[in-house]
C-alpha positions in Angstrom: 0.0 0.0 0.0 1.0 3.6 -0.6 1.1 6.4 1.9 -1.9 8.4 2.2 -5.7 7.3 2.3 -6.5 3.8 1.6 -7.7 3.3 -1.9 -10.4 0.8 -3.2 -8.9 -2.5 -4.4 -9.1 -3.0 -8.1 -9.4 -6.3 -10.0 -7.1 -7.0 -13.1 -7.5 -10.0 -15.3 -3.8 -9.5 -16.6 -1.2 -7.2 -15.2 0.7 -5.2 -16.2 -0.2 -4.0 -19.6 3.1 -2.9 -21.3 2.7 -0.2 -24.0 3.6 -1.2 -27.3 7.4 -1.0 -28.0 8.1 -0.4 -24.1 10.0 -2.9 -21.8 9.1 -1.0 -18.7 5.9 -0.6 -16.6 5.9 1.9 -13.7 3.8 1.1 -10.4 1.8 4.1 -9.4 -0.2 4.7 -6.3 -3.4 3.5 -8.1 -1.6 0.0 -8.8 -0.4 -0.5 -5.1 -3.2 -2.6 -4.0 -4.7 -5.1 -6.6 -6.6 -8.5 -7.2 -4.8 -9.8 -10.2 -5.8 -13.0 -11.9 -2.5 -13.3 -13.8 0.8 -11.3 -13.3 2.9 -11.6 -16.2 6.3 -10.2 -17.0 7.6 -11.1 -20.5 11.3 -12.0 -21.3 13.8 -8.8 -20.8 10.8 -6.5 -19.4 10.8 -4.8 -16.2 8.3 -3.4 -13.6 9.6 -0.3 -11.6 7.9 1.6 -9.0 7.0 5.2 -8.7 8.8 7.2 -6.0 5.4 8.0 -4.1 4.8 4.2 -3.5 6.4 2.7 -0.5 4.5 -0.6 -0.4 2.6 -2.9 -2.5 0.0 -5.6 -1.5 -1.4 -7.8 -4.4 -3.3 -10.8 -4.3 -2.3 -12.9 -7.3 -3.7 -16.3 -8.6 -0.9 -16.9 -11.2 2.6 -15.6 -11.6 4.4 -16.1 -14.9 7.6 -14.6 -16.2 10.0 -14.9 -19.2 13.6 -14.9 -19.2 15.5 -12.1 -17.4 12.2 -10.6 -16.2 12.7 -8.2 -13.3 10.4 -6.6 -10.5 12.5 -3.6 -9.4 11.6 -2.5 -5.8 14.9 -0.8 -5.2 15.0 2.8 -3.7 17.0 4.1 -6.9 17.9 7.7 -6.0 20.9 9.9 -5.6 22.4 10.2 -2.0 20.6 13.0 -0.3 22.1 16.5 -0.5 24.4 17.5 2.4 23.1 20.0 4.6 24.3 23.6 4.4 26.9 24.7 6.9 25.6 27.1 9.5 26.8 30.5 9.7 29.7 31.5 12.0 28.9 32.7 15.6 28.6 36.6 15.0 30.3 39.1 17.2 33.0 38.9 19.6 33.1 37.6 23.2 33.4 39.9 26.1 36.8 41.1 27.1 39.1 38.2 28.2 36.4 35.6 27.5 36.5 32.5 25.1 34.5 32.6 22.1 31.2 30.8 22.0 31.1 27.3 20.5 30.3 27.0 16.9 26.9 25.5 15.7 26.9 21.8 15.3 26.3 20.5 11.7 22.9 19.1 10.7 22.7 15.2 10.6 22.4 13.5 7.3 19.0 12.6 5.8 18.3 8.7 6.0 18.2 6.8 2.9 14.8 5.4 1.7 13.9 1.7 2.4 13.3 -0.6 -0.6 9.5 -0.8 -1.6 7.8 -3.5 0.4 5.9 -6.2 -1.3 3.3 -8.7 -0.2 1.9 -11.3 -2.5 -1.1 -13.1 -1.3 -3.0 -16.1 -2.4 -0.5 -17.3 -5.0 -2.0 -20.5 -6.4 0.2 -21.1 -9.5 3.8 -20.2 -10.8 4.5 -20.7 -14.3 8.3 -20.8 -14.3 9.0 -20.2 -17.9 12.2 -18.2 -17.4 13.9 -16.4 -14.5 12.6 -13.4 -12.4 14.7 -11.2 -10.2 12.9 -8.9 -7.6 15.6 -6.5 -6.7 15.3 -4.9 -3.2 18.1 -2.3 -2.6 17.8 0.3 0.0 19.2 3.7 -0.8 22.3 5.3 0.8 22.1 7.8 3.6 23.1 11.6 3.2 26.3 12.9 4.4 26.3 15.0 7.8 26.6 18.7 7.4 29.9 20.5 8.4 30.0 22.3 11.8 29.9 26.1 12.1 32.8 28.4 13.1 33.3 29.3 16.7 33.1 33.0 17.8 36.0 35.4 17.9 37.7 35.5 21.3 37.4 38.6 23.6 39.9 41.2 23.4 42.2 42.7 26.0 41.1 45.4 28.5 43.2 47.4 30.8 46.3 45.5 29.8 48.9 45.3 32.7 46.7 46.2 35.5 46.9 43.7 38.4 43.0 43.4 39.1 41.3 44.8 36.2 43.4 44.0 33.4 42.3 41.2 31.1 44.4 39.3 28.3 42.9 38.6 24.8 41.3 35.1 24.6 41.2 32.2 22.3 38.3 31.8 19.8 35.6 29.6 20.5 35.7 25.9 19.6 34.3 24.9 16.1 30.9 23.1 15.9 31.0 19.3 15.6 30.2 18.0 12.2 26.8 16.3 11.9 26.4 12.7 11.9 26.0 10.7 8.6 22.3 9.5 7.8 21.4 5.8 8.0 21.3 3.8 4.9 18.0 2.4 3.8 16.8 -1.2 4.6 16.2 -3.7 1.8 12.6 -4.2 0.8 10.3 -6.5 3.1 9.2 -9.2 0.9 6.5 -11.5 1.9 5.0 -14.4 -0.4 2.2 -16.4 0.6 1.6 -19.6 -1.5 -1.8 -21.5 -1.6 -0.5 -24.7 -3.2 1.5 -27.3 -1.5 3.7 -28.5 -4.3 5.8 -26.3 -6.8 9.1 -26.7 -8.9 9.9 -22.9 -8.6 13.1 -22.2 -6.8 13.2 -19.2 -4.6 16.6 -17.8 -3.7 17.4 -14.8 -1.8 20.3 -12.8 -0.3 22.5 -9.7 -0.5 24.0 -8.7 -3.7 25.0 -5.4 -5.3 24.5 -6.6 -8.7 22.6 -9.3 -10.7 21.8 -12.3 -8.7 22.9 -16.0 -9.4 20.7 -17.9 -11.7 18.9 -14.9 -13.3 20.7 -14.5 -16.5 20.6 -18.3 -17.2 17.6 -18.4 -19.3 14.7 -20.7 -18.4 15.9 -21.5 -14.9 12.7 -21.4 -13.1 14.3 -19.2 -10.4 12.8 -16.3 -8.5 15.8 -14.5 -7.2 14.9 -11.8 -4.5 18.3 -10.0 -4.0 19.5 -6.5 -3.1 21.7 -4.6 -0.9 21.1 -2.3 2.1 22.0 1.4 1.7 25.4 2.6 2.9 25.4 5.1 5.7 26.6 8.7 5.0 29.7 10.1 6.0 30.0 12.4 8.8 30.3 16.0 8.5 33.6 17.9 9.1 34.2 19.8 12.3 33.8 23.5 12.0 36.8 25.9 12.4 37.7 27.5 15.6 37.0 31.1 16.1 39.8 33.8 15.7 41.6 34.9 18.6 40.9 38.2 20.3 44.2 39.8 19.1 46.4 38.7 16.0 48.9 37.0 18.3 46.3 34.9 20.0 45.6 31.5 18.5 42.4 30.2 17.0 40.0 28.0 18.8 40.1 24.4 18.6 38.3 22.8 15.5 35.2 20.7 16.1 35.1 17.0 15.9 34.2 15.2 12.8 30.6 13.6 12.8 30.2 9.9 13.1 29.4 8.0 9.9 25.9 6.7 9.6 25.0 3.0 10.1 24.3 0.9 7.1 20.8 -0.3 6.5 19.5 -3.8 7.4 19.0 -6.7 5.2 15.2 -7.9 5.7 15.0 -11.6 5.2 12.6 -12.6 2.6 9.4 -14.6 3.9 7.8 -17.4 1.8 5.3 -19.6 3.4 2.3 -21.8 2.6 -1.1 -20.9 3.8 
């Protein structure tokens, strides 16, 4: 199902309907919940998914596919943009005081998960070829760089024993933002209604074509993908300038931590 209000379940005798001369069909929100008599993907044809669809639930009586057919559930999109660096802390600290700490960098955006797929009531699989259900998660975004620390306070009444103040160092730079988490692979659940079949289901982690898919009429349904990689941590911001030219800058901020990789979600196939 897609995000948003629930839509009426449509029934299709044969799905999808590829346009003449086209080898691709894109699933839209209106296709996310269907009752399908026959789901057929011809040889060297691909079903893709629109970005606004996050999950699909189909009740399918018969699945058939030709050689090198593909159902692409992967979150295929560029790494999210790195957040902008915050501005330096304005002004100058009071006389003799350390400059203020720079603003921390913004955390990176998480990568999208692969589109989830639930196939219900599957009664027959015509294994005339090979089908790859690709499930990759998207990479997380890099964390933003930290901002510059404030300028340190200048001197006052230099040399006086009680009221004199020396110029101070600049403020510490802001820490870099942590990298965004990588997206998980698709959640795939296939519920079969018949006790015996000759279809081979294989699944696992793969960053490219899975085994058995390009081999022609192998009868394999290969459900493979790779979790998204976590984003890089942002750089620490520079320290603020000292209160006088001969006073050192503040200490740079710490780099952000890299984001964690996404999780591989195990495929579930079961007989009802």
